[in-house]
N, CA, C and O atoms as a GROMACS GRO file, in nm:
protein
  520
    1MET      N    1  10.094 -15.618  14.152
    1MET     CA    2  10.241 -15.504  14.156
    1MET      C    3  10.245 -15.366  14.257
    1MET      O    4  10.185 -15.259  14.246
    2SER      N    5  10.316 -15.402  14.332
    2SER     CA    6  10.371 -15.273  14.402
    2SER      C    7  10.312 -15.122  14.364
    2SER      O    8  10.287 -15.084  14.250
    3LYS      N    9  10.295 -15.036  14.497
    3LYS     CA   10  10.238 -14.917  14.458
    3LYS      C   11  10.381 -14.855  14.364
    3LYS      O   12  10.362 -14.811  14.250
    4ASN      N   13  10.514 -14.856  14.420
    4ASN     CA   14  10.635 -14.816  14.366
    4ASN      C   15  10.638 -14.843  14.243
    4ASN      O   16  10.646 -14.753  14.159
    5LEU      N   17  10.631 -14.984  14.210
    5LEU     CA   18  10.663 -15.048  14.067
    5LEU      C   19  10.547 -15.004  13.948
    5LEU      O   20  10.588 -15.011  13.832
    6LYS      N   21  10.427 -14.966  13.968
    6LYS     CA   22  10.318 -14.899  13.919
    6LYS      C   23  10.342 -14.768  13.889
    6LYS      O   24  10.328 -14.724  13.775
    7ARG      N   25  10.380 -14.695  13.988
    7ARG     CA   26  10.428 -14.554  13.962
    7ARG      C   27  10.532 -14.525  13.836
    7ARG      O   28  10.512 -14.444  13.746
    8VAL      N   29  10.658 -14.619  13.852
    8VAL     CA   30  10.744 -14.620  13.756
    8VAL      C   31  10.668 -14.692  13.634
    8VAL      O   32  10.700 -14.635  13.529
    9LEU      N   33  10.609 -14.760  13.621
    9LEU     CA   34  10.559 -14.822  13.489
    9LEU      C   35  10.467 -14.702  13.432
    9LEU      O   36  10.471 -14.673  13.313
   10ILE      N   37  10.380 -14.631  13.527
   10ILE     CA   38  10.289 -14.525  13.438
   10ILE      C   39  10.388 -14.426  13.402
   10ILE      O   40  10.357 -14.382  13.291
   11GLU      N   41  10.506 -14.365  13.450
   11GLU     CA   42  10.589 -14.289  13.446
   11GLU      C   43  10.693 -14.341  13.314
   11GLU      O   44  10.734 -14.266  13.226
   12MET      N   45  10.717 -14.464  13.325
   12MET     CA   46  10.767 -14.512  13.164
   12MET      C   47  10.654 -14.505  13.063
   12MET      O   48  10.684 -14.438  12.964
   13VAL      N   49  10.545 -14.550  13.062
   13VAL     CA   50  10.447 -14.531  12.952
   13VAL      C   51  10.418 -14.372  12.897
   13VAL      O   52  10.407 -14.333  12.781
   14GLY      N   53  10.410 -14.289  13.036
   14GLY     CA   54  10.420 -14.152  12.980
   14GLY      C   55  10.524 -14.107  12.927
   14GLY      O   56  10.503 -14.025  12.838
   15ALA      N   57  10.674 -14.138  12.958
   15ALA     CA   58  10.758 -14.098  12.871
   15ALA      C   59  10.789 -14.146  12.709
   15ALA      O   60  10.837 -14.094  12.608
   16SER      N   61  10.735 -14.273  12.747
   16SER     CA   62  10.719 -14.327  12.623
   16SER      C   63  10.627 -14.277  12.507
   16SER      O   64  10.636 -14.316  12.391
   17MET      N   65  10.528 -14.177  12.559
   17MET     CA   66  10.426 -14.130  12.486
   17MET      C   67  10.484 -14.012  12.399
   17MET      O   68  10.459 -13.976  12.284
   18ILE      N   69  10.575 -13.964  12.497
   18ILE     CA   70  10.674 -13.831  12.452
   18ILE      C   71  10.729 -13.866  12.307
   18ILE      O   72  10.721 -13.780  12.220
   19TYR      N   73  10.799 -14.020  12.274
   19TYR     CA   74  10.867 -14.061  12.152
   19TYR      C   75  10.744 -14.094  12.088
   19TYR      O   76  10.754 -14.052  11.972
   20GLU      N   77  10.604 -14.163  12.110
   20GLU     CA   78  10.520 -14.179  12.029
   20GLU      C   79  10.452 -14.076  11.959
   20GLU      O   80  10.388 -14.103  11.857
   21VAL      N   81  10.464 -13.934  12.015
   21VAL     CA   82  10.394 -13.838  11.946
   21VAL      C   83  10.483 -13.786  11.851
   21VAL      O   84  10.451 -13.728  11.747
   22LEU      N   85  10.590 -13.807  11.888
   22LEU     CA   86  10.714 -13.732  11.811
   22LEU      C   87  10.705 -13.803  11.694
   22LEU      O   88  10.712 -13.740  11.589
   23LEU      N   89  10.687 -13.960  11.691
   23LEU     CA   90  10.725 -14.044  11.589
   23LEU      C   91  10.577 -14.055  11.511
   23LEU      O   92  10.560 -14.133  11.418
   24MET      N   93  10.487 -13.979  11.555
   24MET     CA   94  10.359 -13.982  11.452
   24MET      C   95  10.379 -13.836  11.389
   24MET      O   96  10.328 -13.817  11.279
   25VAL      N   97  10.435 -13.751  11.437
   25VAL     CA   98  10.460 -13.642  11.374
   25VAL      C   99  10.546 -13.644  11.254
   25VAL      O  100  10.515 -13.594  11.146
   26VAL      N  101  10.668 -13.713  11.283
   26VAL     CA  102  10.785 -13.753  11.168
   26VAL      C  103  10.668 -13.840  11.082
   26VAL      O  104  10.626 -13.793  10.977
   27ALA      N  105  10.628 -13.942  11.121
   27ALA     CA  106  10.516 -14.021  11.020
   27ALA      C  107  10.456 -13.939  10.942
   27ALA      O  108  10.469 -13.956  10.821
   28GLY      N  109  10.384 -13.840  10.988
   28GLY     CA  110  10.313 -13.743  10.923
   28GLY      C  111  10.396 -13.653  10.795
   28GLY      O  112  10.327 -13.615  10.700
   29PHE      N  113  10.520 -13.627  10.796
   29PHE     CA  114  10.601 -13.555  10.715
   29PHE      C  115  10.635 -13.690  10.606
   29PHE      O  116  10.608 -13.690  10.486
   30VAL      N  117  10.689 -13.784  10.670
   30VAL     CA  118  10.794 -13.879  10.570
   30VAL      C  119  10.660 -13.973  10.469
   30VAL      O  120  10.666 -14.008  10.352
   31ALA      N  121  10.554 -13.991  10.565
   31ALA     CA  122  10.488 -14.096  10.479
   31ALA      C  123  10.487 -14.048  10.324
   31ALA      O  124  10.553 -14.106  10.238
   32LYS      N  125  10.425 -13.965  10.306
   32LYS     CA  126  10.435 -13.922  10.129
   32LYS      C  127  10.545 -13.972  10.059
   32LYS      O  128  10.555 -14.064   9.977
   33PRO      N  129  10.644 -13.880  10.119
   33PRO     CA  130  10.758 -13.886  10.026
   33PRO      C  131  10.853 -14.031  10.041
   33PRO      O  132  10.964 -14.046   9.990
   34LEU      N  133  10.795 -14.110  10.106
   34LEU     CA  134  10.832 -14.255  10.106
   34LEU      C  135  10.756 -14.354  10.027
   34LEU      O  136  10.798 -14.468  10.009
   35GLY      N  137  10.630 -14.305   9.975
   35GLY     CA  138  10.551 -14.407   9.941
   35GLY      C  139  10.443 -14.456  10.013
   35GLY      O  140  10.373 -14.541   9.959
   36TYR      N  141  10.410 -14.407  10.154
   36TYR     CA  142  10.332 -14.472  10.207
   36TYR      C  143  10.199 -14.387  10.251
   36TYR      O  144  10.177 -14.266  10.250
   37MET      N  145  10.134 -14.480  10.282
   37MET     CA  146   9.972 -14.405  10.341
   37MET      C  147   9.999 -14.348  10.474
   37MET      O  148  10.062 -14.415  10.556
   38VAL      N  149   9.960 -14.239  10.501
   38VAL     CA  150  10.031 -14.163  10.636
   38VAL      C  151   9.940 -14.217  10.727
   38VAL      O  152   9.973 -14.209  10.845
   39SER      N  153   9.783 -14.295  10.684
   39SER     CA  154   9.683 -14.321  10.790
   39SER      C  155   9.740 -14.474  10.847
   39SER      O  156   9.719 -14.512  10.962
   40SER      N  157   9.815 -14.551  10.748
   40SER     CA  158   9.848 -14.695  10.784
   40SER      C  159   9.977 -14.666  10.875
   40SER      O  160   9.993 -14.750  10.964
   41LEU      N  161  10.038 -14.599  10.871
   41LEU     CA  162  10.170 -14.562  10.937
   41LEU      C  163  10.124 -14.503  11.097
   41LEU      O  164  10.186 -14.531  11.200
   42GLU      N  165  10.017 -14.425  11.091
   42GLU     CA  166   9.980 -14.403  11.212
   42GLU      C  167   9.880 -14.502  11.293
   42GLU      O  168   9.861 -14.500  11.414
   43LEU      N  169   9.821 -14.588  11.200
   43LEU     CA  170   9.782 -14.713  11.260
   43LEU      C  171   9.865 -14.797  11.283
   43LEU      O  172   9.819 -14.854  11.382
   44GLY      N  173   9.956 -14.842  11.258
   44GLY     CA  174  10.067 -14.910  11.275
   44GLY      C  175  10.155 -14.874  11.399
   44GLY      O  176  10.203 -14.962  11.469
   45ILE      N  177  10.175 -14.738  11.422
   45ILE     CA  178  10.207 -14.655  11.549
   45ILE      C  179  10.103 -14.702  11.661
   45ILE      O  180  10.134 -14.754  11.768
   46VAL      N  181   9.973 -14.672  11.618
   46VAL     CA  182   9.897 -14.720  11.746
   46VAL      C  183   9.869 -14.853  11.804
   46VAL      O  184   9.825 -14.876  11.917
   47VAL      N  185   9.906 -14.955  11.690
   47VAL     CA  186   9.911 -15.106  11.702
   47VAL      C  187  10.033 -15.118  11.816
   47VAL      O  188  10.014 -15.166  11.928
   48GLY      N  189  10.152 -15.070  11.773
   48GLY     CA  190  10.294 -15.071  11.844
   48GLY      C  191  10.269 -15.002  11.966
   48GLY      O  192  10.336 -15.055  12.054
   49ILE      N  193  10.197 -14.900  12.012
   49ILE     CA  194  10.167 -14.842  12.118
   49ILE      C  195  10.119 -14.953  12.214
   49ILE      O  196  10.166 -14.974  12.326
   50LEU      N  197   9.989 -15.040  12.139
   50LEU     CA  198   9.938 -15.137  12.259
   50LEU      C  199  10.026 -15.259  12.277
   50LEU      O  200  10.038 -15.314  12.387
   51VAL      N  201  10.092 -15.304  12.161
   51VAL     CA  202  10.226 -15.420  12.210
   51VAL      C  203  10.319 -15.344  12.299
   51VAL      O  204  10.356 -15.403  12.400
   52MET      N  205  10.360 -15.232  12.277
   52MET     CA  206  10.465 -15.154  12.375
   52MET      C  207  10.402 -15.185  12.516
   52MET      O  208  10.468 -15.246  12.601
   53ILE      N  209  10.291 -15.147  12.537
   53ILE     CA  210  10.226 -15.098  12.680
   53ILE      C  211  10.203 -15.286  12.735
   53ILE      O  212  10.215 -15.326  12.851
   54PHE      N  213  10.180 -15.346  12.651
   54PHE     CA  214  10.170 -15.529  12.689
   54PHE      C  215  10.285 -15.533  12.745
   54PHE      O  216  10.299 -15.562  12.864
   55MET      N  217  10.395 -15.501  12.654
   55MET     CA  218  10.570 -15.563  12.706
   55MET      C  219  10.582 -15.488  12.818
   55MET      O  220  10.623 -15.548  12.917
   56MET      N  221  10.556 -15.371  12.829
   56MET     CA  222  10.629 -15.291  12.944
   56MET      C  223  10.548 -15.366  13.077
   56MET      O  224  10.616 -15.392  13.176
   57VAL      N  225  10.412 -15.397  13.079
   57VAL     CA  226  10.338 -15.452  13.188
   57VAL      C  227  10.425 -15.576  13.225
   57VAL      O  228  10.484 -15.591  13.332
   58ASP      N  229  10.423 -15.659  13.125
   58ASP     CA  230  10.495 -15.813  13.147
   58ASP      C  231  10.622 -15.776  13.212
   58ASP      O  232  10.654 -15.814  13.324
   59MET      N  233  10.691 -15.703  13.136
   59MET     CA  234  10.849 -15.686  13.209
   59MET      C  235  10.820 -15.655  13.315
   59MET      O  236  10.890 -15.727  13.387
   60ALA      N  237  10.733 -15.564  13.405
   60ALA     CA  238  10.715 -15.505  13.540
   60ALA      C  239  10.699 -15.664  13.613
   60ALA      O  240  10.773 -15.718  13.696
   61ARG      N  241  10.575 -15.714  13.548
   61ARG     CA  242  10.503 -15.812  13.648
   61ARG      C  243  10.634 -15.930  13.660
   61ARG      O  244  10.661 -15.982  13.769
   62THR      N  245  10.703 -15.960  13.544
   62THR     CA  246  10.786 -16.074  13.531
   62THR      C  247  10.915 -16.041  13.645
   62THR      O  248  10.962 -16.130  13.716
   63THR      N  249  10.966 -15.889  13.650
   63THR     CA  250  11.062 -15.873  13.722
   63THR      C  251  11.019 -15.863  13.861
   63THR      O  252  11.103 -15.891  13.947
   64GLU      N  253  10.891 -15.825  13.898
   64GLU     CA  254  10.856 -15.841  14.036
   64GLU      C  255  10.857 -15.988  14.082
   64GLU      O  256  10.901 -16.025  14.191
   65ASP      N  257  10.819 -16.044  14.014
   65ASP     CA  258  10.784 -16.193  14.017
   65ASP      C  259  10.902 -16.255  14.071
   65ASP      O  260  10.910 -16.301  14.185
   66ALA      N  261  11.024 -16.255  13.954
   66ALA     CA  262  11.148 -16.289  13.987
   66ALA      C  263  11.213 -16.262  14.096
   66ALA      O  264  11.289 -16.341  14.152
   67LEU      N  265  11.184 -16.142  14.134
   67LEU     CA  266  11.270 -16.078  14.248
   67LEU      C  267  11.210 -16.171  14.374
   67LEU      O  268  11.282 -16.232  14.454
   68ALA      N  269  11.082 -16.170  14.376
   68ALA     CA  270  10.992 -16.192  14.510
   68ALA      C  271  11.024 -16.351  14.534
   68ALA      O  272  11.026 -16.402  14.646
   69SER      N  273  11.053 -16.431  14.397
   69SER     CA  274  11.063 -16.571  14.451
   69SER      C  275  11.196 -16.602  14.512
   69SER      O  276  11.222 -16.715  14.553
   70LYS      N  277  11.284 -16.498  14.518
   70LYS     CA  278  11.413 -16.538  14.573
   70LYS      C  279  11.494 -16.662  14.528
   70LYS      O  280  11.600 -16.684  14.585
   71ASN      N  281  11.446 -16.754  14.418
   71ASN     CA  282  11.486 -16.832  14.359
   71ASN      C  283  11.537 -16.808  14.239
   71ASN      O  284  11.461 -16.774  14.148
   72GLU      N  285  11.702 -16.825  14.215
   72GLU     CA  286  11.776 -16.810  14.118
   72GLU      C  287  11.732 -16.872  13.987
   72GLU      O  288  11.706 -16.809  13.885
   73LYS      N  289  11.728 -16.993  14.000
   73LYS     CA  290  11.671 -17.098  13.888
   73LYS      C  291  11.524 -17.056  13.844
   73LYS      O  292  11.494 -17.037  13.726
   74TYR      N  293  11.440 -17.045  13.946
   74TYR     CA  294  11.273 -17.012  13.900
   74TYR      C  295  11.279 -16.876  13.806
   74TYR      O  296  11.225 -16.853  13.698
   75ALA      N  297  11.379 -16.782  13.898
   75ALA     CA  298  11.358 -16.634  13.825
   75ALA      C  299  11.432 -16.614  13.677
   75ALA      O  300  11.402 -16.522  13.600
   76MET      N  301  11.531 -16.713  13.651
   76MET     CA  302  11.608 -16.750  13.528
   76MET      C  303  11.495 -16.795  13.440
   76MET      O  304  11.461 -16.735  13.338
   77ARG      N  305  11.444 -16.896  13.482
   77ARG     CA  306  11.357 -16.961  13.376
   77ARG      C  307  11.198 -16.873  13.363
   77ARG      O  308  11.128 -16.895  13.264
   78THR      N  309  11.158 -16.790  13.452
   78THR     CA  310  11.059 -16.729  13.402
   78THR      C  311  11.078 -16.576  13.347
   78THR      O  312  10.989 -16.520  13.282
   79THR      N  313  11.193 -16.519  13.376
   79THR     CA  314  11.231 -16.440  13.277
   79THR      C  315  11.258 -16.478  13.134
   79THR      O  316  11.218 -16.415  13.036
   80MET      N  317  11.321 -16.574  13.132
   80MET     CA  318  11.368 -16.644  12.977
   80MET      C  319  11.229 -16.651  12.887
   80MET      O  320  11.216 -16.603  12.775
   81LEU      N  321  11.127 -16.724  12.964
   81LEU     CA  322  11.014 -16.766  12.925
   81LEU      C  323  10.909 -16.637  12.854
   81LEU      O  324  10.865 -16.626  12.739
   82HIS      N  325  10.892 -16.540  12.983
   82HIS     CA  326  10.850 -16.421  12.939
   82HIS      C  327  10.905 -16.358  12.871
   82HIS      O  328  10.824 -16.294  12.804
   83SER      N  329  11.049 -16.325  12.835
   83SER     CA  330  11.118 -16.268  12.710
   83SER      C  331  11.070 -16.313  12.589
   83SER      O  332  11.028 -16.240  12.500
   84PHE      N  333  11.078 -16.460  12.586
   84PHE     CA  334  11.045 -16.540  12.482
   84PHE      C  335  10.876 -16.535  12.438
   84PHE      O  336  10.855 -16.543  12.317
   85VAL      N  337  10.804 -16.527  12.493
   85VAL     CA  338  10.663 -16.485  12.491
   85VAL      C  339  10.660 -16.330  12.451
   85VAL      O  340  10.592 -16.313  12.350
   86ARG      N  341  10.700 -16.242  12.490
   86ARG     CA  342  10.680 -16.111  12.445
   86ARG      C  343  10.735 -16.083  12.336
   86ARG      O  344  10.704 -15.976  12.283
   87LYS      N  345  10.838 -16.174  12.268
   87LYS     CA  346  10.916 -16.155  12.125
   87LYS      C  347  10.793 -16.255  12.044
   87LYS      O  348  10.756 -16.225  11.931
   88ALA      N  349  10.742 -16.366  12.112
   88ALA     CA  350  10.645 -16.435  11.996
   88ALA      C  351  10.525 -16.342  11.986
   88ALA      O  352  10.464 -16.334  11.880
   89VAL      N  353  10.481 -16.256  12.114
   89VAL     CA  354  10.382 -16.172  12.078
   89VAL      C  355  10.416 -16.092  11.955
   89VAL      O  356  10.381 -16.134  11.845
   90LEU      N  357  10.469 -16.000  11.965
   90LEU     CA  358  10.570 -15.944  11.855
   90LEU      C  359  10.566 -15.981  11.702
   90LEU      O  360  10.538 -15.915  11.602
   91VAL      N  361  10.602 -16.111  11.720
   91VAL     CA  362  10.607 -16.168  11.571
   91VAL      C  363  10.461 -16.191  11.547
   91VAL      O  364  10.418 -16.152  11.439
   92VAL      N  365  10.386 -16.244  11.623
   92VAL     CA  366  10.272 -16.270  11.556
   92VAL      C  367  10.165 -16.157  11.506
   92VAL      O  368  10.091 -16.169  11.408
   93VAL      N  369  10.174 -16.052  11.590
   93VAL     CA  370  10.139 -15.918  11.561
   93VAL      C  371  10.179 -15.874  11.410
   93VAL      O  372  10.104 -15.839  11.319
   94VAL      N  373  10.322 -15.887  11.410
   94VAL     CA  374  10.385 -15.824  11.295
   94VAL      C  375  10.319 -15.915  11.165
   94VAL      O  376  10.292 -15.855  11.061
   95PHE      N  377  10.298 -16.045  11.174
   95PHE     CA  378  10.279 -16.132  11.093
   95PHE      C  379  10.117 -16.112  11.070
   95PHE      O  380  10.071 -16.132  10.958
   96ILE      N  381  10.059 -16.085  11.143
   96ILE     CA  382   9.908 -16.038  11.125
   96ILE      C  383   9.870 -15.934  11.009
   96ILE      O  384   9.776 -15.932  10.929
   97PHE      N  385   9.968 -15.855  11.028
   97PHE     CA  386   9.929 -15.734  10.956
   97PHE      C  387  10.043 -15.713  10.843
   97PHE      O  388  10.038 -15.613  10.770
   98TRP      N  389  10.134 -15.799  10.832
   98TRP     CA  390  10.233 -15.812  10.720
   98TRP      C  391  10.171 -15.770  10.598
   98TRP      O  392  10.233 -15.688  10.530
   99LYS      N  393  10.050 -15.815  10.556
   99LYS     CA  394  10.001 -15.781  10.404
   99LYS      C  395   9.885 -15.665  10.409
   99LYS      O  396   9.825 -15.614  10.314
  100SER      N  397   9.872 -15.641  10.546
  100SER     CA  398   9.780 -15.545  10.544
  100SER      C  399   9.773 -15.392  10.481
  100SER      O  400   9.878 -15.328  10.483
  101LYS      N  401   9.682 -15.345  10.438
  101LYS     CA  402   9.724 -15.216  10.350
  101LYS      C  403   9.664 -15.114  10.434
  101LYS      O  404   9.663 -14.995  10.403
  102TYR      N  405   9.601 -15.172  10.567
  102TYR     CA  406   9.556 -15.043  10.651
  102TYR      C  407   9.663 -15.024  10.762
  102TYR      O  408   9.661 -14.909  10.805
  103VAL      N  409   9.747 -15.097  10.813
  103VAL     CA  410   9.818 -15.127  10.946
  103VAL      C  411   9.958 -15.140  10.907
  103VAL      O  412   9.985 -15.259  10.891
  104ASN      N  413  10.061 -15.059  10.885
  104ASN     CA  414  10.180 -15.064  10.810
  104ASN      C  415  10.284 -15.099  10.940
  104ASN      O  416  10.299 -15.040  11.047
  105VAL      N  417  10.351 -15.225  10.881
  105VAL     CA  418  10.435 -15.310  11.019
  105VAL      C  419  10.560 -15.172  11.051
  105VAL      O  420  10.594 -15.141  11.166
  106LEU      N  421  10.599 -15.123  10.962
  106LEU     CA  422  10.741 -15.051  11.000
  106LEU      C  423  10.672 -14.918  11.112
  106LEU      O  424  10.741 -14.850  11.187
  107GLY      N  425  10.538 -14.910  11.098
  107GLY     CA  426  10.528 -14.813  11.227
  107GLY      C  427  10.488 -14.898  11.324
  107GLY      O  428  10.451 -14.822  11.414
  108ILE      N  429  10.474 -15.002  11.360
  108ILE     CA  430  10.479 -15.109  11.469
  108ILE      C  431  10.637 -15.113  11.514
  108ILE      O  432  10.679 -15.072  11.622
  109VAL      N  433  10.710 -15.166  11.416
  109VAL     CA  434  10.847 -15.178  11.464
  109VAL      C  435  10.889 -15.068  11.523
  109VAL      O  436  10.916 -15.085  11.642
  110PHE      N  437  10.906 -14.950  11.477
  110PHE     CA  438  10.921 -14.798  11.514
  110PHE      C  439  10.893 -14.771  11.636
  110PHE      O  440  10.967 -14.719  11.720
  111SER      N  441  10.733 -14.824  11.654
  111SER     CA  442  10.677 -14.772  11.784
  111SER      C  443  10.747 -14.853  11.910
  111SER      O  444  10.797 -14.796  12.007
  112ILE      N  445  10.743 -14.968  11.895
  112ILE     CA  446  10.812 -15.065  11.996
  112ILE      C  447  10.942 -14.995  12.042
  112ILE      O  448  10.958 -14.985  12.164
  113PHE      N  449  11.030 -14.949  11.967
  113PHE     CA  450  11.122 -14.847  12.010
  113PHE      C  451  11.127 -14.728  12.158
  113PHE      O  452  11.221 -14.674  12.218
  114GLY      N  453  10.960 -14.723  12.175
  114GLY     CA  454  10.922 -14.668  12.266
  114GLY      C  455  10.952 -14.697  12.389
  114GLY      O  456  10.939 -14.626  12.489
  115ILE      N  457  10.992 -14.797  12.381
  115ILE     CA  458  11.016 -14.899  12.537
  115ILE      C  459  11.167 -14.859  12.585
  115ILE      O  460  11.206 -14.872  12.701
  116LYS      N  461  11.235 -14.815  12.492
  116LYS     CA  462  11.389 -14.772  12.518
  116LYS      C  463  11.373 -14.606  12.578
  116LYS      O  464  11.412 -14.563  12.687
  117ALA      N  465  11.302 -14.531  12.465
  117ALA     CA  466  11.276 -14.404  12.504
  117ALA      C  467  11.221 -14.407  12.629
  117ALA      O  468  11.298 -14.355  12.710
  118GLY      N  469  11.129 -14.444  12.673
  118GLY     CA  470  11.048 -14.468  12.801
  118GLY      C  471  11.150 -14.484  12.895
  118GLY      O  472  11.148 -14.401  12.987
  119ALA      N  473  11.244 -14.574  12.896
  119ALA     CA  474  11.325 -14.620  12.990
  119ALA      C  475  11.431 -14.526  13.049
  119ALA      O  476  11.472 -14.510  13.164
  120TYR      N  477  11.468 -14.454  12.903
  120TYR     CA  478  11.602 -14.335  12.924
  120TYR      C  479  11.510 -14.206  12.963
  120TYR      O  480  11.558 -14.131  13.047
  121LEU      N  481  11.384 -14.175  12.911
  121LEU     CA  482  11.309 -14.084  12.971
  121LEU      C  483  11.232 -14.081  13.092
  121LEU      O  484  11.164 -13.983  13.122
  122GLN      N  485  11.238 -14.184  13.165
  122GLN     CA  486  11.141 -14.218  13.314
  122GLN      C  487  11.188 -14.134  13.399
  122GLN      O  488  11.106 -14.056  13.448
  123PRO      N  489  11.329 -14.125  13.441
  123PRO     CA  490  11.366 -14.041  13.531
  123PRO      C  491  11.350 -13.874  13.521
  123PRO      O  492  11.337 -13.794  13.613
  124LEU      N  493  11.353 -13.852  13.391
  124LEU     CA  494  11.307 -13.692  13.406
  124LEU      C  495  11.164 -13.681  13.394
  124LEU      O  496  11.115 -13.580  13.447
  125ILE      N  497  11.069 -13.776  13.327
  125ILE     CA  498  10.913 -13.753  13.385
  125ILE      C  499  10.908 -13.768  13.572
  125ILE      O  500  10.836 -13.690  13.634
  126HIS      N  501  10.976 -13.856  13.633
  126HIS     CA  502  10.972 -13.890  13.802
  126HIS      C  503  11.011 -13.742  13.836
  126HIS      O  504  10.933 -13.693  13.918
  127LYS      N  505  11.109 -13.660  13.796
  127LYS     CA  506  11.152 -13.553  13.856
  127LYS      C  507  11.033 -13.477  13.823
  127LYS      O  508  10.975 -13.425  13.919
  128LEU      N  509  10.982 -13.459  13.699
  128LEU     CA  510  10.889 -13.355  13.658
  128LEU      C  511  10.755 -13.383  13.764
  128LEU      O  512  10.683 -13.291  13.804
  129MET      N  513  10.741 -13.488  13.791
  129MET     CA  514  10.602 -13.528  13.874
  129MET      C  515  10.600 -13.507  14.023
  129MET      O  516  10.498 -13.508  14.092
  130LYS      N  517  10.728 -13.487  14.066
  130LYS     CA  518  10.745 -13.475  14.175
  130LYS      C  519  10.712 -13.318  14.250
  130LYS      O  520  10.729 -13.302  14.371
   0.00000   0.00000   0.00000
């Protein structure tokens, strides 16, 4: 992975952590009224963070590999395959914890939205790190 891509990836993960911290705070307040255990939502968010970081790293590597190949067909096949694998990993993780009383699937799913928040907040983090 190139040095520039690593920097952007670190900035995106850092930006995503802002969202994740806010999500944990909100989960702490709304868990009881919604009938969830606070600890299960928090553990779901932690599992979601791990899956999110895996997905971000895989997207970065896939994008870099596809661009470096300079082959349109290879790039299309590679990105489609990796996109499918990322979604499959998420489905497997949700399936594993579906009946768990210790890890809430809702926390995992909401935590994955941190990818989007990281993408939107990355320019701000980049500006702050200069």
